[in-house]
N, C-alpha and C positions, 0 to 999 in steps of 0.2 A: 199448511205448506210444510214441507220436509227440509229439515235442518241438518240432514245429516246424508243427503245423496239418495233418499228413498224414491219411491214410484211418483210422488206428488211434484207439483210443479216447482222448479229451482227458485231459489232465493236469488231475486232481482236486484243489481246493484247498481247504483251511480256514482261514477268516480269523479271527485271535483279536485283539481289541483292545475297550479298555473305551469307547472314543469310538464312538458311533453314527454320527457324521459320518464318521469315518476308516472305519469299516466299510463304509458305502455308497459312498464314493469309491473304497475298494480292490475292492469287489464290481462296481462299474460297469465300472471300467478293465479289471480282468482278464476278466471276462465277455465285453468286447468283443473279446478277442483270439481269433484262430483256435486251436484245438487247446487252449483252457483252459477248464475248468469249475469255477465256485465252488460247491461242495456245500452249505457253510453257513457261518454266522458265529457267532461266540459273543463275549459280552461279558466273561466272565471264566474262568479256568482251569477251574472245575468243570463249567461248561457244555461248554468245550472237550474236558474229559476224555471226557463222555458220547458227545460227537460223534465224537471219535477212534475210540471202540470201535465205534460204529454205522457210520460212513462208511469209515473206513479210507482217509482221503485220501492222495494220492501226495505232496503237499507242505502244510505248515502255514506260515502267516505269523504272526508273534507279536510283541506288543508286550511291553515289559519290566516296566514300571511299572503294575500293575493292581491292583484291589482283590480281597480275599479271600485271593489268593495271588499273590506276585510271579513273573513270567515265568521268572526263572531256577529258581527251586524247581520250577515246573511243569516246565520242560524237563528238568530232571535225572530227574524221575519218570518222564516220557515215555519217555527214552533209556533208562532202567532196564527198562522194562516192554514198550513198544509203540514201538522207535525208528521216527521219521518225519523225514525230510528237512525241516529247519526254516530259514525265512528270517527273520531278525530284521527288524522294521521299527520303527525308534525314533528319538527326537531325539538329536542328538549333542551333549549338554551334557558338561561335565567329568565329571559323575556319571554320566550316561547313558553316555559312552564306556567307563569302567570296567565297568559292568554289561554292555554289549554283549561286550568282551573275554572277561569270564567266561561269557556265553553260548557264545560261539564255543569256549571251551575245553570247554564241557560238551557239545557235540556239533552246535551249529547250523552250518550250512555256509555261510551267506552273511548279510550285512547290508546294508540300505538306509536311508538317512538320510530322516527326514521334514523337510521344508523348515522352518527355523526363521525365515525372514522372506521378505516377498513372495512368499507361498504360491502366488498366482494365476500368476504366471511361472514359478516352479520347479516347480509341480506336474507338467506334462508331462513334463519330463526325469526326475524321479524316478519317474513311472509307467513310463517306457521301461526305466528301469532295473529296476525292480521286475520288469517281464515277463521280461526277460534272465535275471534271476538265478533267477526261479521256474522256467523251462525248464532253467537250468542244474541247479538242485536236483533236479528230477525225474530227472535223469539220474545223480545221486550215490548213493553207499551210504553208510548210516549204521549204526552198530554198537551193539549193546547194551552199555550202560555199568554197570560194576560198579567198587566201590573195590578197588583192589590195590597191592600194593608195587611199585615199579619199580626193579629192581636196577640199580647203576651198572656202568661198565665194569670189568673185572677188574683187578687190581694190574698185571699185564703192559701192559695199555694205559696204565696210569697213569705207568709209567717206560718209555715209547717212546724217550725220548732224542731226540725230534726238535728240530731247530734252530729259532732263531726266524725263519729265512728260509722260512716255509711258511705257506700260506693254506688254511684249509678253507671252501668255498662252498656255501651250501644255499638253494634257489631253490623256493618253493611259491606255492599259490595256494588254491583251494576245498579246506577241510579241513586246510589248513596249520597253523593255529592250534593246533588240538588236536596236531596230530602234532608240531610242534615243541615244545608243552608236555610231550610224552612223551620225546622224545630229548635234548633240549639239557641236561637235568639228568643225563644219563647220561655226560655228558664230563667227564672228570677236571680238577682245577683246573689242572693243568699243561699243558693240551693246547695245541696250536698255536692261533693266532687263527682265530676263526671270524666270517665276514661272512653276515647272512642278508638276503635279498630276499623278502618275503612281499607277494602283493598285499593292500594295505589301503587305506581311505580316510585323508586327510589327518586328523590329530587322535587317531590310534589307536594309531601305533607308539610313540610316548612311553611311553603307559600300558603297552603290550605288553611293551616292555623292562624297564620297573619290575617289572611281574609275574614276568617270568622271572628277574630279579636275585634276587628272593626264592626262588626255586626251584633255582638252579643253583649249583654249587661254583665255576665261573668268574664273573667279573664281567660284567654285561650292561648295555648304554647304547644308545640310540639313536645312530647314527653322525651325525656332524658333518662338514663338509667340512673336509679336511684330517688328520682323526683318523688316528692310526698304528695299523696292525694288529699287536698284540701277544699273545704267549703269554698264555693265562689270561684272555683277553678275548672276549667276543662282541659285535659290532657290528650292529645292527638296522636296515636302511635305512629312511629316513623314508617315508611316503607323501606324495602330493603331485604335484608338476610335475617333479621332478627325479629323472634316472637316477642310480644309483650305479656307479661304476667305481672299479676296484682299479688304482693306479698305482703304478710303482717310483720312488722319489725317491732317488738315491744308494743306500746299501744297506737302505733300509726300504721296507715296503710302506705305502701311505695310501689313503685312501678320498677320492674326488673326487664331488661331488655336482653334477651338470651339467644344468640346464634343457634340456628337449627335448620334442618331441611324443611321442605313443604310439609305441612300437615293439612289434611282435608284439601290439597291442591294448592295452598297458600303460605306465603309467609309476609307479614304476620298472618297468623290464623286466628279467627274468632272463636274457634273450638277452644284452642290453647288458652286464650285470653278467659273466656268463660270458666273453663275448668279451674283455672287459677282463682276466678272469683269463689267457685264453689269451695276450694281448699281452704281458702285464707279468709274469706268474708261470710259465705254461709248466709244466715238470716239477716245480716247486715247489708246484704247487696240486693240490687233490682236491675233487671237487664232487659234489653229489647233488642230482637233481632230484626234488623230492617231489610229492606229491598236488595236482592241479590241473585246471580247465578249460583247454581249447585246447591250444596248441603252444608258448607262451611258454617258451624255455630249451632247447629241444630242438636249434636250430641252434647256440646258444652253446655248448651242452655238447659238440656235435661238434666245434666249434672249439678246445675245450680239449683234447680228446682227440688231436687232430691235432697240437696244440702240445706233447704228450708228458704233459699233465696225466692224473691217475687221474679216471675218471668213473664214476659209478653211478646207478642209477635206481631207485626204490620200485617194488616188485612190486605187481600188480593186486590180488592179495588184501587186502592191507593199505590201499590207497589209498582215499580216499573217492571220488575222481574220477580214472581212469587216463588222462586225456587229455595231459597235459603229459609224465610219465614214459613213456607209452606210444608218444608221438610220438618221443621220444628213442630208444626202443628199435627203432622202425621206422627210423630213419636211421642206426642202427649207432653212434650216440653214447656208449651206455653199455657199458663193457666187464664191468660185471655188474650184475645185477637182485638187489635185496635187499629183504627184508622190512623194515618200519619200526624192529622192534627191534633189527635188526643194522647199523643204519646207522652209529652212532657208532663200533663197532669196524671196520667197512669201511673208513671215511675215515681213522681214526688208524693202522690197519696199512698202508695205502697209503701214508701219509706216512712211516712207517718204512720201508717197503721201497722208496722212491724209487730209480729206476735199474733196477729190475728189469723185465723184459719185461711188459707188460700183456695183449698179444695180444689176442684176440677172445672170450676166453672168457665165459661166463655162469656166475657161482659158483652153487653148489647153496643156495638159501634154506632156512635151518633151518625147522622147524616155527615156526608162530608160537607166541609164548608165551600163557599161559593169559588174560593181560589183553588181548591182542590179538585173541584169538580172541572175545571178549566184548565188546569196544569199546576204544576208546583211553582213555577213562575221562577223569576230571578231573584236570588238571595238578597241581592244589594238594594233593597227597597228602602224608601225614605223613612218608614215608621221603623224598622229595625234600626236604622242608623241614629234616629232620634232616640230611640231607648239606649243604645250603647254611649252615645254622646252626652245624654241628657244629665247622668249620674255617675258616681264613682263605681269602679270594678268592685266585685265581692272582695272584701278582706281576707287575707289568708290569716291562719291562726296558728 
């Protein structure tokens, strides 16, 4: 399938929105783009269900707040039966933002914000954004979703004895919300400090961190400028116009939020983040580049490997989009390619074994666990909640 208007068949899109005005606007804008065809529109999930079965679109755009059935419930049903790359098109109110996060965790690959004010001037930029995300979604993989338990890391990982002068970095984009929701609850409460850069619009990362905090044994919060990176604590870089850097201040590692233009197409940029890890932490850092469109993070991961850090990339089979981790593999930036389920164990063992030669090996990824072969699933599962609520969060030092 062509995603750029080539000679192959166009990207076939189904639009689902309860507003006739919005459906018409989206239809006109998308239909005007080369290589995109709007096959149908639906006013509610019941119409959309029938159209999905009949048309089998390549991409679905989906509003969240709709009559008869909300978009989240509908999306979960779709992902369990007929997985379809889905772009959420929604207003970013505080309530809407929480729902969008739930949709991303349920399997949506991306989100576009409806203009909340000055619609006439904001609409062209919104439509350019939507077109780009629809093209990206058409190249993504989605997985059938089922409810399964997610085991934590084994007791050996929980007792690694890693000192506090260690940092674990994770970078992600398309598909990353669901991926992070799967792996972060698997880190034991006493794990080294984890810092996450996930490409997200402003206003989402605070709610994302709050949701993760309810799932994880580690404490999770949105990073603030100057925050110390501590054992038992996960910091999520805020979306917006600031890059996240890790800096050494005396004997401590701290987060710096630095205003700046896009780097590798993004702010915050994973490349900026990983390069700062290379400068400030070097051998005291391990990082993994997760699913995402484009190349952001590949050069930064290479810089970290050159500086003596331990470096990993998510494998293609478990990635929604193998753009970012695939670019890292092409550059030789990743010492190992691992499936999503093994990411926590890989980085924790790397921190335990600091100082041993990393070489240029590629670790044999074990077969995907049953929950990954059928889908990444909903992050808010009972086992993860029990892990988070059954004991105290990791203590800070």
